[in-house]
N, C-alpha and C positions, 0 to 999 in steps of 0.2 A: 575742399574746394567752393569757389564761391560762389554765393548763392544768388540768381540770376532771377527778376522779377520784368517780365516784358510790360508795359505800362500803353492805358487807351489803346485797348483793341476793341474794333467794333467792326470785323467778318468773322465767317468762322474758318478762312483757310487763315489769316493770322493766328486765329486760334491753333487750329491742328500745326501749324508749325510752329508754335510756343511751347505745345506739350509734346510734339514727337521732336521738336529739337533738344529734351531738355530743360526745362524751365522749369522752375521750381517756386514760381507764382507766375498772374495778370491781374490786371488793373484794369477795370473799366470806370469811365468820366459820366460821375453824374449832375457834372456841374454845368453850368450856364455858361455859354461863349466860349467853346472850344470845337474845334473842330471834333474833334471825334468825343464829341458827347454823347448820350445815348441815353435814351426813354428807358424806366423801371421796369417796364415790361419785357423789353428788345437786351437789358443787359438780363436781367434772369431768363431769360430764352439764351444766353449763350453763356452761361454760367453754370445753368444745367448737368449736372453730372460730367461735370471737368474734377480731373484726379488729382491737380496742384491746386495750389494754395489763391483764393480767390479775394484780392483788395477791390471797396468800392473807393471811385477815389471824389474827393464834397469841395467842394469851400463852406465858408463863416458857418459852416451848419453847426446848432447846437447840440451837445453832447442827446438829447434827445428825439433830437432828426436823426443824426446822425446814425444812432443805432435803431430805430423806426426802416430806416434805409439796408440797414444789414439784416435787418431780416424777412423784410418785403424779396430784397432778390438772392436770402442764400448765403447771402457772403459768409467767408471764413475772416475776414477782418478790412480795415476801415484806415484808408488817410486822408483825413481831413485837414487842409491848407487853409491862412487865415485865422482868420480872429476862432477863438475856443478851442484854436488845437490840441493846448496842450489840458483841455475839461473834456475834450474829445477821445484824446487817446488813454489820460485813467479811468475812463469809465469804459471803455472798451476793453480797454484788460479784463474792467470789474466783472463783466460781464462775459467772459470766456474768448473774445476775439482778437487777434493777433492783431496790433498795433504798429502802423508807421508814421512818424510822429515829421512834419516836412520844417526843414531848416534852413532860410533863404542862406545864401553865404556871399558877401563883396569883398570888396576889395583889401578888406582887412579882417576881414573872415565872419564865422557864424555871428547873426544879427540874436541869436535864442542864448542862452548859457545853458547846455549840455544836461549838466546837475541839475535844472529846475522839469526833467521830464522824466515822468515816472518810468520806472527801472525795467519796467519788463516790455516798453515802450520802443522800439529802433528808429533811433532819430535817421531821418532820412534828406541830405544834405542836399540841395538843389542852387543854381545859380539865380541871384538875388535879380528879378526884372521891376520897372514900373508899369508892368503892361500886361502881363501873367505870373500864373504862381506856378506854371510848371511848362513841361514841353514847349522850350525855350529856343534847343538848341545849342547853346551858348555855355561850351566849357569855363569852372570856372580857376583861378586858380590851386591847384590841390595842396599847395602848400600850406599855405593858411590856415587850412585844420590843424597841424599843429600838434597832432595826437590827439586825439579826444578824450581818451582814459575809460570807453565803452565798447561796444561791438556798433556798428552803424551801415548803413545804406549810402552807396555814393550816383547819384547822377548829375546832371548836368551835362544836354550834349555829348553823351558819349553814344558813341557807335561802333561797327565793326572793325575798325580801322583804331582806332585810340584804347577799347577797353582794356587789350592785354597791357598796355603803358600803364596805364589809370590804376590795373590792380596789380600790377608792382610795384609802383612808386605808393599809394596809399594804401595798400593791405587792406583794405577795409572789406567786412562781412561779405557787403553782397553791392553791389550793380543793378541800375533801373534806367530802360531805357525807353525811351518813345517814338518823339522826333525824327530823331536820326538812325530810326529804322523805316523810315517813310517814302512812299515816291510819290503822295503826295498827302499833299495836309488830310487827317486823321485816316488814312491808307496805306499800311504798310507792307512791306516787297517781306513773302516768306522765305526766299534766300535770306535777307540783309537781315530776319530774326533769327535765322538757325547757326547765320557767321559769327552774330555778336556771339550766343551762347555757347557758342568753341572758343570762340577768344576768349572773353571772360572763363573759362570753365579749362581753359587749355590743351581743350582734346581737339 
């Protein structure tokens, strides 16, 4: 059954919907400039006692900075975009954290050779953008993935109406959604969250 991560959680209502709807993981954005950004204290408060995997989402942090935030928030996993992504992934795995390694995908395919990603870190394929590291709401051409040869997570414009087709056509290990579940920037609809999880898992 497809692994599902609901990213960009900002409210207790969205978190409850993800947990009770059957998600496997949730993500909390600690990077500046996103409508989903939380401060460390709020993220830690939301993450407390959550019974599924909890990822912090960061941008351009060094491994030491990312690991420090993971410790402060008591996260289970790290998803660091931009600079140092591979270094963060490697050190996160070594430190016992779950790791998602974001990979931008453009018209010609992934912009990073997945063979360079640490073996225990899952590549997370997301739409390339000149203005954002994620949460763009834009779907890329799934055919350019061309069998990456290892388990991966699919992101980029996924929502309740297209996730079942994505799972059928791409056969990812997991899927990740954020903006496609929102009613306003940073505010998720609990109904869309549950519908997305059911569509991804075929339930």
